[in-house]
C-alpha positions as a printed Julia matrix, in Angstrom:
215×3 Matrix{Float64}:
  8.98  -18.8   -50.92
 12.72  -19.51  -52.56
 12.89  -21.59  -55.81
 15.35  -22.77  -57.95
 15.58  -22.48  -61.53
 17.87  -24.86  -63.35
 17.81  -23.9   -67.29
 20.76  -23.66  -69.89
 18.75  -21.93  -71.69
 19.81  -18.17  -71.81
 16.24  -16.95  -72.74
 13.97  -19.32  -70.86
 16.07  -18.65  -67.99
 15.51  -14.88  -67.85
 11.92  -15.47  -68.56
 11.28  -17.93  -65.56
 13.2   -15.66  -63.03
 11.24  -12.67  -63.73
  7.77  -14.1   -63.69
  8.63  -15.57  -60.65
 10.19  -12.43  -59.04
  7.12  -10.72  -60.58
  4.76  -13.4   -58.21
  7.17  -12.59  -55.36
  9.28  -15.5   -55.04
 12.55  -15.36  -54.09
 14.93  -17.03  -56.6
 18.1   -18.55  -56.78
 18.97  -19.62  -60.76
 21.37  -22.33  -62.4
 22.1   -22.85  -65.37
 23.01  -26.65  -65.05
 22.3   -29.91  -63.35
 25.29  -30.27  -61.61
 24.8   -26.46  -60.15
 21.38  -27.21  -59.43
 21.81  -30.8   -57.37
 24.72  -28.73  -55.38
 22.57  -26.27  -54.04
 19.82  -28.32  -53.73
 21.94  -30.85  -51.52
 22.58  -28.04  -49.21
 21.07  -27.08  -45.64
 18.63  -24.25  -46.13
 17.81  -25.18  -49.79
 14.8   -24.64  -51.29
 11.77  -26.41  -51.64
 10.51  -26.01  -54.85
 12.37  -26.22  -57.85
 11.87  -25.69  -61.56
 14.25  -28.08  -63.85
 15.23  -28.85  -67.86
 14.94  -32.53  -68.53
 17.76  -31.97  -70.92
 20.78  -29.96  -69.44
 24.51  -29.7   -69.5
 26.79  -32.65  -66.99
 23.52  -33.73  -65.51
 19.49  -33.79  -66.49
 16.69  -32.38  -64.42
 16.0   -36.35  -64.31
 18.83  -37.24  -62.6
 18.24  -34.35  -60.12
 15.18  -35.57  -59.04
 16.56  -38.83  -58.66
 19.75  -37.62  -56.32
 16.96  -35.51  -54.72
 14.82  -38.67  -53.5
 17.39  -40.31  -52.66
 18.1   -37.69  -49.53
 15.83  -38.01  -46.1
 14.55  -35.1   -45.41
 12.0   -34.34  -43.24
 10.16  -31.43  -45.76
 10.48  -33.61  -49.05
 11.08  -30.65  -51.98
  8.35  -29.85  -54.85
 10.27  -30.65  -58.23
  8.48  -28.93  -61.55
 10.37  -30.45  -64.75
 10.99  -28.48  -67.99
 10.4   -30.3   -71.03
  9.75  -29.62  -74.63
  6.18  -30.48  -75.49
  7.1   -33.34  -77.89
  8.91  -35.02  -75.25
  6.72  -37.35  -73.5
  9.4   -39.72  -72.94
 11.54  -37.51  -70.39
  8.1   -36.6   -68.63
  7.8   -40.27  -67.45
 11.55  -40.78  -66.92
 11.05  -37.82  -64.45
  7.95  -38.91  -62.69
  9.36  -42.25  -62.27
 12.4   -40.36  -61.1
 10.59  -38.63  -58.46
  9.26  -35.09  -60.3
  6.07  -33.81  -58.79
  4.82  -32.23  -62.17
  5.9   -30.59  -65.78
  5.15  -27.96  -67.51
  6.3   -27.9   -71.36
  8.34  -24.98  -73.38
  8.15  -22.52  -73.91
  6.01  -22.3   -70.85
  2.6   -20.53  -70.52
  2.78  -18.09  -67.72
 -0.98  -19.19  -66.25
  0.01  -22.79  -66.63
  3.32  -22.43  -64.64
  1.98  -20.17  -62.09
 -1.01  -22.81  -61.47
  1.4   -25.58  -60.98
  3.73  -23.59  -58.79
  0.48  -22.55  -56.98
 -0.39  -25.88  -56.61
  3.54  -27.2   -55.51
  3.33  -24.2   -52.84
  0.14  -26.17  -51.32
  1.63  -29.36  -51.01
  4.18  -27.8   -49.7
  2.18  -26.23  -47.11
  0.73  -29.4   -46.08
  4.34  -30.99  -45.62
  5.54  -28.46  -43.41
  2.62  -28.57  -41.07
  2.89  -32.5   -40.68
  6.61  -32.54  -39.94
  6.29  -30.03  -37.4
  3.13  -32.19  -36.05
  5.3   -35.23  -36.49
  8.17  -33.16  -34.67
  5.65  -32.27  -31.76
  4.76  -35.94  -31.72
  8.04  -36.86  -31.38
  9.07  -34.22  -28.14
  5.87  -35.23  -26.29
  6.62  -39.03  -26.47
 10.63  -38.71  -25.59
  9.1   -37.16  -22.52
  6.74  -40.38  -21.62
  8.02  -43.06  -20.01
  5.42  -45.78  -19.58
  5.24  -48.65  -16.38
  3.18  -52.14  -18.06
  2.11  -55.33  -17.11
  1.67  -56.85  -13.59
  3.49  -55.48  -10.54
  3.62  -57.75   -7.32
  2.96  -55.51   -4.05
  3.03  -55.93   -0.89
 -0.19  -56.05    1.26
  1.4   -54.3     4.32
  3.97  -52.36    3.57
  3.27  -51.84   -0.4
  6.86  -52.75   -1.59
  6.66  -53.12   -4.84
  8.83  -57.06   -5.58
 11.09  -56.25   -8.94
 12.45  -59.17  -12.47
 15.13  -59.94   -9.69
 12.67  -60.42   -6.7
 14.57  -57.91   -4.76
 11.65  -55.72   -2.49
 11.9   -52.09   -3.1
  9.68  -49.0    -1.82
  7.57  -47.81   -4.44
  9.18  -45.16   -5.1
 12.16  -46.54   -5.66
 11.24  -48.42   -8.21
  9.29  -45.58  -10.13
 12.03  -43.5    -9.99
 13.94  -46.21  -11.54
 11.38  -47.11  -14.08
 10.54  -43.8   -15.09
 11.71  -40.0   -14.54
  9.03  -39.28  -12.25
 10.45  -37.65   -9.25
  9.27  -38.22   -5.44
  8.27  -35.02   -3.01
  6.96  -36.56    0.85
  3.95  -35.41    1.82
  1.48  -36.12    4.64
 -2.47  -36.74    3.22
 -5.43  -35.72    5.6
 -6.53  -39.75    6.17
 -2.94  -40.63    7.3
 -2.32  -37.49    9.48
 -5.66  -38.33   11.09
 -5.79  -41.63   11.81
 -1.62  -41.73   12.09
  0.1   -38.73   12.39
 -2.67  -37.05   15.25
 -2.8   -40.01   17.31
  1.43  -40.2    17.49
  0.92  -36.22   18.33
 -1.34  -36.97   20.9
  0.83  -39.88   22.71
  3.59  -37.46   22.52
  2.15  -34.7    24.34
  0.48  -36.83   27.1
  3.79  -38.14   27.9
  5.11  -34.7    27.77
  2.23  -33.52   30.25
  2.72  -36.75   32.58
  6.25  -35.83   32.93
  5.89  -32.59   33.53
  3.52  -33.23   36.02
  5.65  -36.1    37.77
  8.75  -33.27   37.8
  6.35  -30.54   39.52
  5.29  -33.49   42.18
  9.05  -34.39   43.25
  9.58  -31.16   43.83
């Protein structure tokens, strides 16, 4: 997983980077909030960020607020780094959209547990976003005819809203994405087509008999 670090203290920043790299993550390092926000607002930005509350130019709380104001299909998981006495900053950060926090100096085991919790949450979000995308694609392919359709009892034409009668295939083709190919069902072939073919055959035989007699 790609993880963003935003920490102005060089010692803490290097310690975070070293731990995350050791745990197999790809780390993007920034030293202030403005730089972190510049990374997070780009397409393909890291989906998990660890942000120090107090930083030059822009603090972690403001970064959280800006991230949450940006619509995304998968919302980044934001962890705040705060001093152990900075409970007020934690409350403000959570209200601004942070998902979790870690007190400084951080305990590696606690940090890893909170990062893993974030990864699990992101996995659920990504799966949900994929299911939503698939559903939207499926719905975009579906057009349903609803309501009562007046249809002629004899010729089976359908009357539209303008009181104009149309053939069934014309009406359905206009109101859906369906395309028709014409064929003949077995019953119609037996009851309609075959008698017509037999009649044509009898006529041809009769005409041929008449020609032979005249000869």
